[in-house]
C-alpha positions as CSV (number, residue, x, y, z in Angstrom):
1,M,293.9,-9.9,3.4
2,S,293.5,-10.2,7.2
3,P,291.1,-12.7,8.7
4,V,287.7,-11.4,9.3
5,S,287.5,-9.7,12.7
6,V,285.6,-11.3,15.6
7,D,283.9,-8.0,16.2
8,L,282.4,-8.0,12.7
9,S,278.8,-8.9,12.1
10,I,276.8,-9.0,8.9
11,R,273.2,-8.1,9.1
12,Q,270.3,-7.9,6.6
13,I,268.6,-4.5,6.9
14,S,264.8,-4.8,7.5
15,S,262.2,-2.2,7.0
16,N,262.6,-1.2,10.7
17,D,266.3,-0.5,10.3
18,L,266.1,2.9,8.6
19,A,269.1,4.3,10.5
20,L,271.2,1.4,9.2
21,M,270.0,2.1,5.7
22,D,270.9,5.7,6.1
23,A,274.4,4.8,7.3
24,L,274.8,2.4,4.4
25,L,273.9,5.2,1.9
26,T,276.5,7.4,3.6
27,T,279.1,4.6,3.4
28,F,278.4,4.1,-0.3
29,G,278.7,7.8,-1.0
30,E,282.0,8.1,0.7
31,A,283.5,4.8,-0.6
32,F,282.5,5.6,-4.3
33,D,283.4,9.3,-3.9
34,E,279.8,10.1,-4.9
35,V,278.6,11.8,-1.7
36,E,276.0,13.9,-3.6
37,T,274.6,10.9,-5.5
38,Y,274.0,9.0,-2.3
39,G,273.3,11.9,0.0
40,K,271.2,14.4,-2.0
41,D,267.5,13.6,-2.6
42,R,267.5,10.5,-0.4
43,P,264.2,8.6,-0.5
44,D,261.8,9.3,2.4
45,A,261.1,6.8,5.2
46,D,258.0,5.4,3.5
47,Y,259.8,4.7,0.3
48,L,262.7,3.0,2.1
49,R,260.4,0.9,4.2
50,G,258.6,-0.3,1.1
51,L,261.9,-1.1,-0.6
52,L,263.3,-2.9,2.4
53,S,260.1,-4.9,2.9
54,S,259.9,-5.9,-0.8
55,E,260.6,-9.5,-1.9
56,Y,263.2,-8.3,-4.5
57,F,265.6,-6.0,-2.6
58,I,268.4,-7.2,-0.3
59,A,270.5,-4.8,1.7
60,L,273.3,-6.1,4.0
61,V,275.6,-4.1,6.3
62,A,278.9,-5.0,7.9
63,L,279.0,-3.8,11.4
64,K,282.1,-3.4,13.6
65,N,281.3,-2.5,17.2
66,G,277.9,-1.3,15.9
67,I,279.3,1.0,13.2
68,V,278.5,0.4,9.5
69,V,281.9,-0.2,7.8
70,G,280.5,-1.7,4.6
71,G,277.5,-3.2,2.9
72,L,275.9,-4.3,-0.3
73,A,272.6,-3.7,-2.1
74,A,271.3,-6.5,-4.3
75,Y,268.2,-7.4,-6.3
76,E,266.5,-10.7,-6.8
77,L,265.4,-11.2,-10.4
78,K,262.8,-13.8,-10.9
79,K,263.4,-15.7,-14.2
80,F,260.7,-16.5,-16.7
81,E,262.3,-19.4,-18.6
82,Q,262.6,-21.5,-15.5
83,K,261.3,-21.4,-11.9
84,R,264.5,-19.9,-10.4
85,S,266.1,-16.5,-9.8
86,E,269.3,-14.7,-10.0
87,I,270.7,-12.2,-7.6
88,Y,272.4,-9.0,-8.9
89,I,274.8,-7.1,-6.6
90,Y,274.1,-3.5,-7.5
91,D,276.5,-1.9,-5.0
92,L,279.1,-3.3,-2.7
93,A,281.5,-1.1,-0.7
94,V,283.8,-1.2,2.3
95,A,284.9,2.0,4.1
96,A,288.4,3.0,3.2
97,G,289.8,2.3,6.7
98,H,288.5,-1.2,6.7
99,R,289.5,-2.6,3.4
100,R,291.5,-5.8,2.9
101,E,290.0,-7.3,6.1
102,G,287.7,-9.8,4.3
103,I,284.6,-7.7,4.8
104,A,283.5,-7.7,1.2
105,T,284.0,-11.5,1.0
106,A,281.9,-11.9,4.3
107,L,279.1,-9.8,2.7
108,I,279.1,-12.0,-0.4
109,Q,279.1,-15.2,1.7
110,E,276.1,-14.0,3.6
111,L,274.4,-13.1,0.3
112,K,275.1,-16.6,-0.9
113,Q,273.2,-18.0,2.0
114,I,270.2,-15.7,1.3
115,A,270.4,-16.6,-2.4
116,A,270.4,-20.3,-1.6
117,S,267.3,-19.9,0.7
118,R,265.5,-18.2,-2.2
119,A,266.5,-20.9,-4.7
120,A,268.6,-18.5,-6.7
121,Y,271.0,-20.3,-9.0
122,V,273.6,-17.6,-9.4
123,I,274.8,-14.2,-8.0
124,Y,276.3,-11.8,-10.5
125,V,278.0,-8.5,-10.3
126,Q,279.6,-5.9,-12.6
127,A,283.1,-4.5,-12.1
128,D,284.4,-1.4,-13.9
129,I,287.5,-1.7,-16.1
130,G,290.4,-0.4,-14.0
131,D,288.8,-1.2,-10.7
132,E,291.5,-3.8,-9.9
133,P,290.5,-4.5,-6.2
134,A,286.9,-5.4,-7.3
135,I,288.1,-7.4,-10.3
136,E,290.5,-9.3,-8.0
137,L,287.8,-10.0,-5.4
138,Y,285.2,-11.2,-7.9
139,S,287.7,-13.3,-9.8
140,K,288.5,-15.1,-6.6
141,L,284.8,-15.8,-6.0
142,G,283.4,-16.5,-9.4
143,I,283.9,-16.9,-13.1
144,R,284.7,-13.9,-15.2
145,E,282.6,-13.0,-18.3
146,D,283.6,-10.2,-20.5
147,V,280.4,-8.4,-21.6
148,L,279.3,-5.0,-22.8
149,H,277.0,-2.9,-20.7
150,F,274.8,-0.3,-22.2
151,D,272.8,2.4,-20.4
152,I,269.6,3.3,-22.3
153,E,268.3,6.7,-21.2
154,V,264.7,7.0,-20.3
155,K,263.1,10.4,-20.6
156,S,259.8,10.7,-18.7
157,S,257.5,13.6,-18.4
158,H,256.2,11.9,-15.2
159,N,257.8,12.2,-11.8
160,F,256.6,9.1,-10.1
161,A,257.6,6.8,-7.3
162,P,257.2,3.1,-7.8
163,Q,254.5,1.4,-5.8
164,F,255.5,-1.5,-3.6
């Protein structure tokens, strides 16, 4: 891995940064080879502003010369058993041409600062079996737990948007 470039900056996306959020969604789609998932039916500006201004959603971008080259989306989960929270990294990606430059690590380091400021006690992330670069990165930064993940389908007759 190369050292992090001096022209790299990590920035938290605010509700006024819809162009950055749009670029992050495009980066996710390309990096995960899921362009349709991240490009089709994107939320409108009001929805994204609500999400980005919420207390529980965190979006970070990695910028090189003003261009989004990576980012992450995370959720803060307030706990009920103790007055603390956890941060879940939902998506983390770096554009293909910018991998192995320390960008993902820099994004996680920034998220650690945000987590500390929110009194979170842990950040956790899921890696898919066979995704060796992700497993290698997360193994370097944390303790591996082998767990099973289950998706429970929800069928709804209502088409609704959550209120923020």
